[in-house]
C-alpha positions in Angstrom: 31.1 175.1 126.8 31.6 172.7 123.9 29.9 173.5 120.6 27.7 170.9 119.0 28.0 170.4 115.3 24.7 169.7 113.5 24.8 166.5 111.5 22.5 165.5 108.7 19.8 163.0 109.5 19.5 159.5 108.0 16.9 160.7 105.4 19.5 163.1 104.1 22.3 160.5 104.0 20.5 157.5 102.5 18.5 157.3 99.3 15.7 154.8 98.9 16.8 151.6 97.1 13.6 149.7 96.9 12.0 148.9 93.6 8.8 150.9 92.8 5.4 149.2 93.3 4.0 147.4 90.2 0.8 149.5 90.7 2.8 152.7 90.0 3.3 153.7 86.4 6.7 152.8 85.1 9.2 155.1 83.6 8.9 155.8 79.9 10.5 153.1 77.7 13.9 153.8 76.1 14.1 155.3 72.7 14.6 153.1 69.7 18.1 152.6 68.5 19.2 153.6 65.0 19.1 150.0 63.7 15.4 149.6 64.5 15.9 147.7 67.8 14.7 149.1 71.1 17.6 150.1 73.3 17.5 148.1 76.6 19.6 149.8 79.3 21.0 147.8 82.2 19.4 148.2 85.6 22.0 150.8 86.5 22.7 151.8 90.1 20.0 150.1 92.1 20.1 147.5 94.8 20.1 144.1 93.2 18.6 141.2 95.2 19.8 138.3 93.0 23.4 137.3 92.4 25.2 134.9 90.1 28.8 133.9 89.8 30.4 133.9 86.4 33.9 132.5 85.8 35.9 134.3 83.1 39.3 133.8 81.7 42.1 136.3 82.6 41.9 137.6 79.0 38.1 138.2 79.3 38.5 140.0 82.6 41.3 142.1 81.1 39.1 143.0 78.1 36.2 143.9 80.5 38.5 146.2 82.5 39.9 147.8 79.4 36.3 148.4 78.2 35.5 150.1 81.5 38.6 152.3 81.2 37.8 153.2 77.6 34.3 154.1 78.5 35.6 156.5 81.2 38.6 157.9 79.2 37.1 158.3 75.8 33.4 158.6 76.4 33.1 160.1 79.9 31.0 157.2 81.1 32.2 156.1 84.6 30.6 152.7 85.4 31.7 149.5 87.2 32.2 146.1 85.5 28.9 144.8 86.9 26.9 147.6 85.2 28.7 146.9 81.9 27.8 143.2 82.2 24.1 144.0 83.1 23.8 146.3 80.1 25.4 143.7 77.8 22.9 141.1 79.1 20.0 143.5 78.5 21.2 144.1 74.9 21.7 140.4 74.2 18.1 139.6 75.5 16.6 142.4 73.4 18.5 141.2 70.3 17.3 137.6 71.0 13.7 138.8 71.4 13.8 140.9 68.2 15.8 138.7 65.9 15.3 135.2 67.3 17.5 132.6 65.4 19.3 135.4 63.6 20.4 137.1 66.9 24.1 137.5 67.8 23.5 135.3 70.9 22.2 132.3 69.0 25.0 132.7 66.4 27.6 133.1 69.1 26.4 130.1 71.2 25.8 127.9 68.1 29.6 127.7 67.4 
């Protein structure tokens, strides 16, 4: 008589990826950074429903990959390139909101 192996159910294998209801209280905000700006983390590991395509030079892609490897090797932070980009976007938007015309984004794009 063959033995049957018990397998986990779908609820045990898959975690929910939907966004919480707006009626639910949100998570506490991120702590303030040392320079007085609020830290804005990227969206992390959630299912993203929007997509953009960004073209970068080979040097920019290499720098992004080197940053990913440095984060893993020297800081113990294992993330993918998309998460790095989403976090950088969040930081740039927070800097723009806090500093306006003096933000790094305005100064970088005004060249």
